[in-house]
C-alpha positions in Angstrom: -7.1 7.1 10.0 -6.7 6.8 13.8 -4.7 4.3 15.8 -6.6 1.1 16.6 -4.3 -0.4 19.2 -4.0 0.6 22.8 -0.7 2.3 22.5 1.3 4.7 20.2 5.0 5.2 20.0 5.7 8.9 19.9 9.3 10.2 19.7 10.8 7.6 21.9 7.8 7.3 24.3 5.0 4.8 24.6 1.7 6.6 25.1 -2.0 5.6 25.3 -3.5 5.6 21.8 -5.5 8.7 21.2 -2.9 10.9 22.9 -1.3 13.3 20.4 -1.7 10.9 17.5 -3.1 13.1 14.8 -1.1 15.5 12.6 -1.5 19.2 13.0 -3.2 21.2 10.1 -0.4 22.6 7.9 2.2 20.0 8.9 3.9 18.0 6.2 3.6 14.3 6.8 5.3 11.3 5.2 4.0 7.8 6.0 4.3 4.1 5.4 1.8 1.4 6.1 3.5 -1.9 6.8 1.8 -5.2 7.1 2.9 -7.4 10.1 2.6 -11.2 10.5 3.1 -12.6 13.9 4.7 -9.4 15.0 7.1 -9.2 12.0 6.9 -6.5 9.4 6.8 -7.6 5.8 9.4 -6.0 3.4 10.6 -3.7 6.2 13.8 -2.5 4.3 11.8 -1.6 1.2 9.3 0.5 3.2 12.1 2.3 5.0 14.0 3.0 1.7 10.8 4.6 0.2 10.1 6.6 3.4 13.7 7.9 3.5 13.6 8.7 -0.2 10.4 10.7 0.1 11.7 12.7 3.1 15.1 13.4 1.6 13.4 14.9 -1.5 12.2 17.8 0.7 14.2 17.7 4.0 17.7 16.9 5.2 17.4 15.4 8.7 20.7 13.6 9.0 19.2 10.8 11.1 18.7 7.1 10.4 14.9 6.9 10.2 15.0 3.2 9.7 16.7 2.6 13.0 14.2 4.9 14.8 11.3 3.1 13.2 12.7 -0.3 14.2 12.9 0.9 17.8 9.4 2.1 17.6 8.1 -1.1 16.2 9.9 -3.2 18.8 8.5 -0.9 21.6 4.9 -1.3 20.3 5.3 -5.0 20.0 6.5 -5.4 23.5 3.3 -3.7 24.8 0.8 -5.2 22.4 0.7 -8.2 20.0 -1.6 -8.9 17.0 -1.2 -12.0 14.9 -1.8 -9.9 11.8 -2.2 -6.1 11.6 -1.0 -3.1 9.7 1.3 -0.6 11.3 1.5 3.0 10.3 4.7 5.0 10.5 4.3 8.8 10.2 7.0 11.4 10.1 5.6 14.9 10.5 7.5 18.1 9.9 6.9 21.4 11.5 9.5 23.7 10.0 12.8 21.7 10.1 12.0 19.6 13.1 10.0 16.4 12.9 8.1 13.9 15.0 7.9 10.1 14.6 4.7 8.2 15.3 4.3 4.4 15.1 1.0 2.7 15.8 -1.3 -0.1 14.8 -4.2 0.9 12.5 -7.5 -0.6 11.5 -6.7 -3.3 8.9 -9.1 -4.6 6.3 -7.7 -7.8 4.7 -9.6 -9.5 2.0 -11.4 -12.7 3.1 -11.2 -16.0 1.4 -14.2 -15.3 -0.8 -12.7 -12.0 -2.0 -9.4 -13.8 -2.8 -11.3 -16.5 -4.7 -14.1 -14.6 -6.3 -12.5 -11.1 -6.7 -13.6 -7.7 -5.5 -15.7 -4.8 -6.8 -14.1 -1.5 -7.7 -15.3 2.0 -8.7 -13.8 4.9 -10.5 -12.8 8.2 -8.9 -11.7 11.3 -10.8 -8.4 12.4 -9.1 -4.7 12.7 -9.6 -1.8 12.6 -7.2 0.1 15.9 -7.1 3.5 14.1 -6.7 3.0 10.3 -7.4 6.5 9.4 -6.4 6.2 10.6 -2.7 3.8 9.1 -0.2 2.3 12.0 1.6 -1.0 12.3 3.5 -4.0 13.9 1.6 -6.8 13.8 4.1 -9.5 15.4 1.9 -9.2 13.0 -1.0 -8.9 10.0 1.4 -12.1 10.9 3.2 -14.0 11.5 -0.1 -12.9 8.2 -1.4 -13.8 6.4 1.8 -17.3 7.8 1.6 -17.8 6.7 -2.0 -16.6 3.2 -1.2 -19.1 2.9 1.6 -21.9 4.3 -0.6 -21.1 2.0 -3.5 -20.2 -1.0 -1.3 -16.9 -1.3 -3.2 -13.5 -2.5 -2.1 -11.3 0.1 -3.8 -11.4 3.2 -6.0 -9.4 3.5 -9.2 -8.1 7.0 -9.8 -8.8 8.5 -13.3 -6.8 11.5 -14.5 -8.1 14.4 -16.5 -7.3 12.6 -19.8 -9.5 9.6 -18.8 -6.6 7.2 -18.0 -6.7 4.9 -15.0 -3.5 5.5 -13.1 -3.8 3.5 -9.8 -6.0 2.7 -6.9 -6.5 5.1 -3.9 -4.4 2.7 -1.8 -3.2 0.2 -4.3 -1.8 -0.3 -7.8 -3.8 -1.8 -10.7 -3.0 -4.2 -13.5 -5.1 -5.3 -16.5 -4.6 -8.5 -18.4 -5.5 -8.6 -22.1 -7.2 -11.5 -23.8 -3.8 -12.6 -25.1 -2.2 -12.5 -21.6 -0.3 -9.3 -21.9 -0.3 -7.3 -18.6 -0.9 -3.5 -18.7 -0.2 -1.0 -16.0 0.6 2.7 -15.8 4.3 3.7 -15.9 6.0 4.4 -12.6 6.0 8.1 -13.4 2.2 8.2 -13.1 1.8 6.2 -9.8 2.9 5.8 -6.3 4.9 2.6 -7.0 4.0 0.4 -4.2 6.3 -2.3 -2.6 3.9 -5.0 -3.7 3.8 -3.6 -7.3 7.6 -3.7 -7.3 7.9 -7.4 -6.4 4.9 -8.4 -8.6 6.5 -6.8 -11.7 9.8 -8.6 -10.9 7.9 -11.9 -10.8 6.2 -11.0 -14.1 9.5 -10.4 -15.8 11.1 -13.6 -14.3 8.2 -15.7 -15.4 8.6 -14.3 -19.0 5.2 -12.7 -19.1 4.8 -9.6 -21.3 4.1 -6.3 -19.5 3.4 -3.0 -21.1 3.8 0.2 -19.0 0.9 2.2 -20.4 -2.3 3.3 -18.6 -5.6 1.8 -19.6 -8.4 4.2 -20.6 -11.5 4.2 -18.4 -13.7 3.6 -21.5 -11.5 0.7 -22.7 -11.6 -1.7 -19.8 -13.9 -4.0 -21.8 -10.9 -5.0 -23.9 -9.3 -6.9 -21.0 -10.1 -10.4 -19.7 -9.1 -9.8 -16.1 -7.6 -7.3 -13.7 -6.0 -7.3 -10.3 -4.8 -4.9 -7.7 -1.7 -5.0 -5.5 -1.0 -3.4 -2.1 0.0 -3.9 1.5 -3.3 -5.3 2.7 -4.7 -7.0 -0.5 -1.3 -8.3 -1.7 -2.4 -9.6 -5.1 -6.2 -9.5 -5.4 -8.4 -10.3 -8.4 -11.0 -7.9 -9.6 -14.6 -9.2 -10.1 -16.1 -6.1 -11.6 -15.6 -2.4 -12.1 -18.9 -0.4 -12.1 -20.7 -3.2 -13.8 -18.0 -4.5 -16.1 -17.2 -8.1 -15.3 -13.7 -9.7 -15.2 -12.4 -13.2 -15.0 -11.5 -13.5 -11.3 -10.3 -17.1 -11.6 -7.5 -16.2 -14.1 -4.7 -18.7 -13.4 -2.2 -15.9 -14.2 -3.4 -13.9 -11.2 -3.6 -17.0 -8.9 0.1 -17.8 -9.7 1.2 -14.3 -9.1 -0.5 -14.2 -5.7 1.2 -17.5 -4.7 4.7 -16.4 -5.8 4.3 -13.0 -4.0 3.2 -14.8 -0.8 6.5 -16.8 -1.0 8.5 -13.6 -1.3 6.6 -12.1 1.7 7.5 -15.2 3.8 11.1 -14.8 2.7 11.1 -11.1 3.9 9.9 -12.3 7.3 12.8 -14.7 7.6 15.2 -11.9 6.6 13.9 -9.5 9.3 14.2 -12.2 11.9 17.8 -12.8 10.8 18.5 -9.1 11.1 17.1 -9.0 14.7 19.5 -11.8 15.7 22.4 -9.9 14.4 21.5 -6.7 16.4 
């Protein structure tokens, strides 16, 4: 996934995009994809907490990654502005030393029809080696991308060796039973996204029932609706999964998307307030 803007922030320098932006084979990379709105990153502190947690599980760098990333974001924004675009932050290690890259990336947000009518998904047999740490896996990512293009689908749901649906390739997934109970895999089986975190908080505050158990691939027909969560889709209804139809207009999903959007707007205000205090 290359940079799509004109510039890249690399270890304190602004360079033309395409210059030294890819990781070297054998390097270990940790990354975050952050959605921006009018130049402001959404849920910035949450993304930085997860990035730092992943790095600290394997390396001791002793630096404030959050402050470095903030400087990189501000540097990129001074050179180039998009009203809405994802930014990728990558920290790549070679031995004990690391490099920080920040750049805009191609961003595919769902259009109004997708939000209203839902999206199509496919299954993909794969498991994350370490679900709790967000690391690059270029081979799986490329294979998934090819299948999505071939099947004309929005996202692929990962199915483990036991036949359980764990998560999406770049999202988390939830299923809603006919009685309104929400089912999703436990945190130990997935990369627990920032959006998933806030959506589950909303679910609990609203008094909705949620069960942390994965759904079997061959039992999706037991559920009335489904939705995915992630940086780009936010909260997005599912129309079908390989021919199985779901209720895309479920009021439960519509309300979750609205309440999540309100939290995202609040995170923008918080980031702006933090900038004023700097």
